N, C-alpha and C positions, 0 to 999 in steps of 0.2 A: 806581689806574685811574679816570679820570672817568666819570661816567654818560654814556651816550649820550642824547641829546636827540631824542625823536620827537614829530612834530607829526600828530596824527590828525585827519583831515578828512572828515567825514561827516554828513549830514543826518538820520541815523537815530540818536536818543539812546541807544536801547537797545545799538547796536553801540559807539558812542563810549564808553559806560560799562564794557561788557564788555572792549574792548581796553585801556582806561585801567587798570582793576583788574589784569588779566592781565600787561600789560607793566611796570606798576609793580613787580608780584611778581617779575618777571624782572630787577629793578634798573635799567630805564630811567627816565629823567626825562621825564614826559609833559606835553605842551602838548595843547589841544584847540581845534578850529575846527568850527562847525557849518555854514559856508557858505565859498565860494571867496574872497570878499572879505576876511572875517576871516583866513583862511588866508594870503593874500598879505601882510597886514599883520604877522601873527605871524612869517612867514618872514623878512621884512625885519628886524624888530625883534629877534627872538630866535634867529635863525640856527640852526634845528634841524639835527642830522645827517642825519635821514631824514624824509619826509613819506610818510604812508600816506593816499593821496588817492582819494576817491570820484570817480567821474565824472559820475554824475547828480545834480546839485544845482541848486536854483533860483538865479537872478540871475547868479552867476559860476560856471560849471560847471568840472569838472576839466580839460577840455581847455583853457579859458581860463587856468586857473592854469598849467598846464605851459607854455603859450605865453609868458606872463608871466615865467617864470624864465630864458628864453633870455637869455644874457649876464649873469646875476646872479652876483656874487662875493662871498662864497663861495655856491656853489650847493649846495643839499641833494640827497641821492640821492632819488628818488621812486619809490615802489611804487604803481601804480595797483590799488586794491581797488575791483572793480566787477562788477557782474552783466552787464555787456556783453561777450558771450562770442564774438561773431563775429571772423572773422580781420580783416575790415575795421577793426573797432574796435581790435583788438590792434595792428594796423600803424599806426593813427592814433597810439596811445599811444606806441608806439616811435619814430615820426618826430618827434612833439613833444618827445621827450627823456626820456620815462620810463626808469627804470633796470631796472625789472621790472614784470611784469603778473600778477596774482593774481586769479582769478575767484571771486565769491561763490556759494555759501557754500565756506568754505574752513576746514581744522583751523587752529586757533591756533598749534599746534606748528609747522606748515609755515610760517606767517608769521614767526615768530621765527627759523627757520632761513634763510628768505629774506632777512630783514633783516641777520642776520649775514653772509650771503654778499654782499649788496649793499654792505655797509660795509667789507667786506675786499677788495674789487675795486679795482684800480688804474684811473685814468681810461682808460688804454689798454685794458685787459681790458674795461671796460664798453663802450667804443665797438666793440670787436670782437664782443661779445655782442650788442649792439644791431643791428649790421650782419648778423650771422648770423641772429638771429630775423627780421628784415625779408626777408632772402633766403629763408628758409625759408617764410614766409607768402606771398611772391610766388610761389615754386615751387608751393606748394599751390593758389594761386588759377589758376596757369597750367594744371595738370592737371585743374582741376574745369571751367575754362572752355572 
């Protein structure tokens, strides 16, 4: 079995290092980027299977990275890892094409489970999950409003 290639994108060096060491120990091949511009270059050049994407970064943020992936082939799966917890932010991530959304802080074991789940999903399953998540977020917003 080939190693799954993971691009970790975060402007926080300590989190980059923690995830790098942990995921390498789980058998993943790790690529790193500390900003969105580097992330986009590495995605195009190295075609990771999954991108762990921080949203709040200087220069090119995670939202801009997600928008730039639209139409890219092959397109990696993307899990947003962010402190942005509002329903509005989550909905934005799903609408821009995130494959899942995990808010910081999170247990690393949950991240590994989520990566396995995301990588195992078919494109049709992923589309259905994205639609369901958006429907739920919209319904929650309606009941609050």
